[in-house]
N, C-alpha and C positions, 0 to 999 in steps of 0.2 A: 504654968501661964506660956514660959519659953519655949517651950519644948511648942505649943499652939501658932502661940508669933512662928516659929520657923517652920513649919509644917505648911502653912498658910503660904508664906512665904514660897516657901518648895511649889506650891499649888500654881501659883500666882506662876513663879519662871517656867513653871512647864506649860502652862495653859498659853503664854506667852510664845513659848517654842512652836509648840506644834501651830500655834496660826503661822506663822513665821515661817514653818514647812510645807503648811498647807499653799501660803502665797505662794513661797520659789516653784509649788510644782504647777501650780494654776498660770504662773507666769510663764513658765517652761513651755507647758499644754498649749497656753497661747498664742503664744511665740511660736510654735512647731506649727499650731492651724491658719497663722495666718503666711506662713511660709510654704506651706501644701497651694493653697490659695492663690499665693499669688507667684508659684512657679512659672507661670505661662507670661508675666507681666514682666518678670527679671530675667525670662530667656529670649528674651522681644518675639514674645505671641505664642502663640499655639504652632505645633509646629508642620499645621496646614498653612500658615502662613510669611511669605517672606523673611528671612531673617538679612538677607543687603540686597542691597540693587546698586548697579553699578551703570551707570551713562556712557554711552562711547567707549565701549571696551576692547580692547584685540584681547585672546589668549593665542597663547601660539603653544604646540606639544612639542615636545623634541624626541626624536631616535634614541637608541644606544648610547651613540658614537656623540652624543652631542647637536647633532643635528635636524634644523626643524623639519617634522616631518608632515605638520596642519596647522594652518591659522584659522580662528573662527573669531570675527569681529561682529558689530551688531550694533544697534542705535540704543538697546537698553536690554538688561539682563536684570531678571529677578529671581532668587535662589530660595528654593524653597526644602528644610531641612529635613520633611513627610519624604523618602522615598529619594533622595539628596537628587531634586530633578532642577535644573534651570530653564527657566519660559524667555525667550528673547527675542525682539522685538529687530526686523529688518533684518535677519543673519545673513551673514557672508562667510564661506566657505574656502579656502583654497588648498588643495592637496600640494605636497610643494616635498612630497616623497624624493629622496638621490635616486638619479635613473629612471626614475617614472615619468608621464609627460604633465606639465601640469595641470588642475582640474579644477577651475573656479563655479562655486555654485553661489544662486541666491535665491531667497524666498521670502515670504511675508514674515513668519514667523516660526520660530524653532523647539523645539525641547530635548534639550542637552539632559542624558539617564549617565550620570557620572560614574557611578559603580560598573554600567554594563559598557560602559564606552561606545555607547551608543548616541545617535543624533536621529532626531523624529523633523522632516523640515514641511511646512505642507504653507501650500498656499502660492499659485504661481512659481512653482521650482522649477530654475534654468540651471543647467551641469552645460557648459563649454567647454570642450578640450581641443584643443590647437593639433594641428598639424604636427606629425614627426617623418621623420624620415621611412619606418615602416607602418604607418598608420593614417589614417584620411581627419581631418578634421573634424568632429562630434558635436553637436548637440544635440539635447534632449529638455525637454518642456514636458511636466505633467504639475498635477495637484498635490500629490504626494508622498515621499522620499524618504527610506529608511537608511542611513549611512552609516556605516561601521569603518572606523577612519584606522584603524590597527590593521584590519583583513583591507582594507581598502575595497570594500564592495559599495556597492550602489544598489538600493532593489527599491519595489514596486508591485502592487496590485492594480493601481489604477490606468487606465487610459495613457498612453503617452502618444507624443510626436517627437521624431527623431529627424536630425540630417545627418546622413552620412556621408561626406565630400559632396559629390552631386545630386545624391540621392534623399528619397525624401519615404521614413517608415512611418507608419502608425499602428499599431494594437494596444494592448491590454495586458499590462502584466509587464516585466523586466526583471532581470539582476546582469549586475556590469561589475567583471573585478581588471580594476587599473591592474591591477598588475600583472595578468595573463595579457591584457588588452582583450578580452572576451567578452563577447555580450550575448545575451540567450533572452529571445523574447518567449514568455509565458504561455499564450497564447496567439491563434495565428492573425497577422496583420497583414500591413499593403505593403510593398513596399514600389516605388515609382520612380524609377532612371529616367530623366532627360535626354531626349533624341540625342544621337551622336551626331559632332558636327561634321559636315562634307568636306573630306578634303577636295583641295582643288591644284 
């Protein structure tokens, strides 16, 4: 009789322990399931959604010597983890590389591809570079422009309207290298020179 009671007690204890183990595993599985479903919420949402937004920002990239290379400002910046891309409203870029003519660029919006160090400017892009002792003042207007700030290269395959000094140039497609101060038109363009003033 005593042995029967001990055996029954052991079976009850074993049953309770098995139920506890199953509950523990069930709870662990439920927590894992909830965490996997809530990953987007914990990480700030899907990777295609902005993870942070900055208003009226200013971003400065420095050279290896610790001097400003270029500055990007804008009204609003929204960064998306997918592709490490930032979308900017009313961007303005200023090329400030030492020894180079300062170049100012504005547009309606931009996409900054951080990993590729590439900026895509869109909508009423306006480039201005002041005159230097070795080059005339430059202004270029187009609807889309790719900027490679590290290489100091500007390029587009869209129609452009350019003012170089007193001359006006129109065409389609352009590659400009600010480091060498050379400009290449991809297709045939039209150059209009103002009439020379008569000497008295």
